[in-house]
N, C-alpha and C positions, 0 to 999 in steps of 0.2 A: 340388201343392204348396204348403202355405200361407207365404205370403212372411213375409220378417223383421218388416216394420213390421205386417203383420197379426198376428202371433203377438204382438208387444209389446203391441198393443192387447188381446190376450186374456189376456196374462200380467201385465202391471202396470195396475192399474186406473187409469181416467179421474179427474180431481176431480170431485167431484159438479157439478151443475150450478149455476151462478153463484147463482140465486135461492134455493137451497137451503142454501149455505154462509152459517153465520153469520160476522159480521165478527171476522176474529182479533183476539184481545185485544193483542197485540203483532204489529204490520206492520213491514214490512222499515226505513221510517222512524222508527218509535218506538223500535225496537231500537237502530239506528245512533246516534240523536240521545240516549238515556238516558245520564243523568248518572252511573251506576254501571256502563255497560258495562265500561269498562276493568278494575276491581276484579273484576267478575264473569268475565270471560275470564281473568284471570289464575288467579283460583280455579278456573276449569274445565281449565285448562293443567295446573295442578297435579295434580287429578286424573286427569287424563290419563296424566301422566308415571308416577303410582302405578300405574296399569293396566299401563303398559308394562313397568314394573320387575317386576311379579308374573307378567305374561304376553306376554313378548317376541315369542313366535311369533304368537300371534293378533295382536297390536298391530302387528307387521309387515305383515300385510295392510293396513293403513292406512298405511303409513307413506312412500308416494310416491303420487303423485296417481293415475298410471295403474293401479296396483295398488287405490287405495283406491275407483276407479269399478269396475274389475275385480271387487272384492270385494263391493261393494254391490249390484251387479246381480247376482251369484250368490247373494247372501242373499236378495236380494228375489224372485227366481225360487222358491228353495227354500221361502221362506214361502207363495208364491201357490201352489205345488203340493203344498205339504204332505210328510205321511210318505213320500208314494208318489214324491216327488224330481222333479227336473227332467231333460229330455234334453240331455245335451250338446251335440249338433246343435243345437237350438234356443239354448241358450246363445251358441252362435259365432254363429249368426244375428244375436242383439241386440247382440251387442259390434261385429259388423260395422255392424249398422244405425246405431250411434250413433259410430260412428269411434273406439272406445277403444283398440284394440289389434289386431294381426295376428292371423290364427287360430293360428299356432304359440305366441305369447304367450298366448294365451287358453287352449291346451290345457295349456301348461306350469303356469299359473296353477291350472286345477281339479286338474292333478296333485298340485301341491303341496298344496293344501287338503286332498286324499286322503291324501297321505303323512305330513303333520303331523295327521291326524284332527279337522282342523278340519272337513271334511265326510265324508261315509261313503255306500258304494253301497247303495242302498235295495233290501232285498228284496220290498218291497210293488209296484214298480214293474209296469206292465201287460206291458212287455216287457223280460224280463231281460237279453236280449241289447243292450238299449240302454245299460245300465249306469247308469239313474238316479241322480241325486246328491242326496242330503238332508243337511241340516246335522246336525253330531253334537249329542246331549244338551247337553255342557259348553258349546260355541258359542251356544247359545240362551241359556245363563247368562250370558254374558260381554255378549253383544248386549243383553239385559235392562240389563246395568249400562252399558253405553254410550248407549241412550236415556236412560237414568233420570239421567246426569251433565247430558246437555244438557237435561232437563226440570228439574233443578236450577237451571240457568242462567236459564231461563224463568221459574220460579220467582221466583229472586233478583229478577229485575226488575220483577214485577208483583204479588208475594205470593202466587201462585196455589197450587195443591195437585196439581199433574200429577204430580210423583213418587209422591204417596201413592196416586193413583188407579191409577198403573201396578203399585205393591206389592198393591193390593186386587186387580187384575185382570191378573196376567202374559200373559194372552192379547192383552191389547191389542198388544203388540209386534208379533206375526203381521199384525194387521190394520193397522196403522200404518206398519210399515216400507217395504212397497211402494209405498205412497203417497209417503213421503218420499222415496224413491229416483227416482219418477216426477218429483218436483219436482226434484231434483238434476240429472238428466238432461235437463231442460228449462231450466234455468237456466245463462246464460251464464257467469255470475261463480262457479258452483260447478265447471261443467264444463270452462271455461277461465279458469283464475285469471290476473291480470296482474302484470307487472313482478316485484319481489322474490319474492311469493309464488308464483309461476309457476315461477321459478328455482329456489327451494329445494326445493320440494315435488317437483321432477322428479328430486331425488336420492335414495338410499336413508334412509330415517329423516330427511329432510326436514322433515317435520310434528313430529318428535319435537326437532329444532335448533330449530324456531322456538318450540315450546312451552317448551323449557329456555330462551330467551333472553327470552320475555314473562314467564316467573315471576320472573325476575331483575331486571326492571325496578325502578328507582329511582321513586317519587313526584316528579312534575315540574310544576313551574307552566305556567301557560297560556302559550301562545307559545313554548314550547320545539321547537328544530328538532332539537337531537340530545339522545336521551333516554338517559340515562347507566344502566348495569345494575350488578349486583354481581358480573360476572364480570370477573375479572383475568388470567385466563390460560387459553390452549388448552385446556388439559386439563380445565377446568370443562364446556366444549362438547363436548369428544369422549367423556367418559366414558359418557353414556347411549347413546351411538352403534354401530351395526354397520358403520361406515366408519372406512377408515384416517385416522391425522392428515392423512397426505399430501392425501389426498381433500380432505378438510374444509379444510385451508388455501388448495387450490387454488381451491374455492368460494368462501370468504371475501374472497380477493384480488380476485376479479372482482367481488364485491359491493362490495368497498372502493373500486374504481376506479370505480364507478357512483354511489358516493357513498352508499350505502345503510346500510353499518356503517362501523365505524372503531374507534381507540382513541385516548384523550386523550393517552397518550405513548407510549411504546416498545411496539411489536406483541406482544402475548402477554405483557406484564409491567406493564399499566396498566389502566384503567378502559374497558370494551369499551362502545360506544355504538351505537343503531341510528338512523336518521334518521326522521323525523315520516311520510315515505312508506313506509318499512317497515311502522311501526305502523298506517299507514291502510291498508294493504293486508290487513295481516292481520286489523284489525277490520272491514274491509268483507266479507272472504270468511266468517269467523265470524258476523257479523250476517245475513249471506244465509243461510248454512247452519240458523241458528236460525230464521230467517224461514220456510225451507221445512219444519221439525220441527213448529214452532207450526201452520202453516196445514194440514199433515196431521193432526195432534193435534185439532185443533179440529173437522175435517171428520169425522175418526172418531167423536169423542165426540157429535155433533150427529146421526150416523147410528142411533147406539145407540138 
């Protein structure tokens, strides 16, 4: 029987040999140090919030760190296996190999993807009894948008035309996505975020909450330690989320005790602020993700 690690080597592509890889136009250091990173990430967060409003069920796949990883892995395997679909048993092996979730959680996640028609049982699988899973056509369209929004951010940082290239050749998505996931699963920063990003991304719609906060940031001078936002009430933070106000307040109370968030006056009735550590953790994670996407994109383009 094929082991999980051996299976993953066959399912998710290895990076091209170093000598064959072109130098990325934007590496991690350049992205993180870019003068326009903050406004670019703010625009990116706005775009993803719009996507969340239009497609809340699909966006929920990425709303929590564990679900984000489960979803990305399933999607990568689906692209690699094509319309024949992937075998759930192999997916469970891969989830275990990467320490993402328990077997039962992974099974429930796949069942949810099928229930909400994010994925479907393939009729082309070699073994119908194994009920191979493939992506629904509508999901591929959404994922094209997901990749395109990240390519927009990279293009904004260096004046590139990646999004245009994707529009001209949508098949690039199926080629580049598995390699993006390879990088995500290989990166400690994207697999195991730190501090406030880890704390908030571990809750349902935690990523939506952070994007909501980032889009509300005021411009702030250099040396700022508390970044004010346009948020002046809890309702502004609760509105896009699928969690209760009580649960949100508990999470924010813990974050406030740690000094990551706060209010300039009365809680829930004044200006909400975030710490420089909050902003740093968010930008570090997003810069790492963009670097992973850039590396995968350039590798696939070089292989054409």
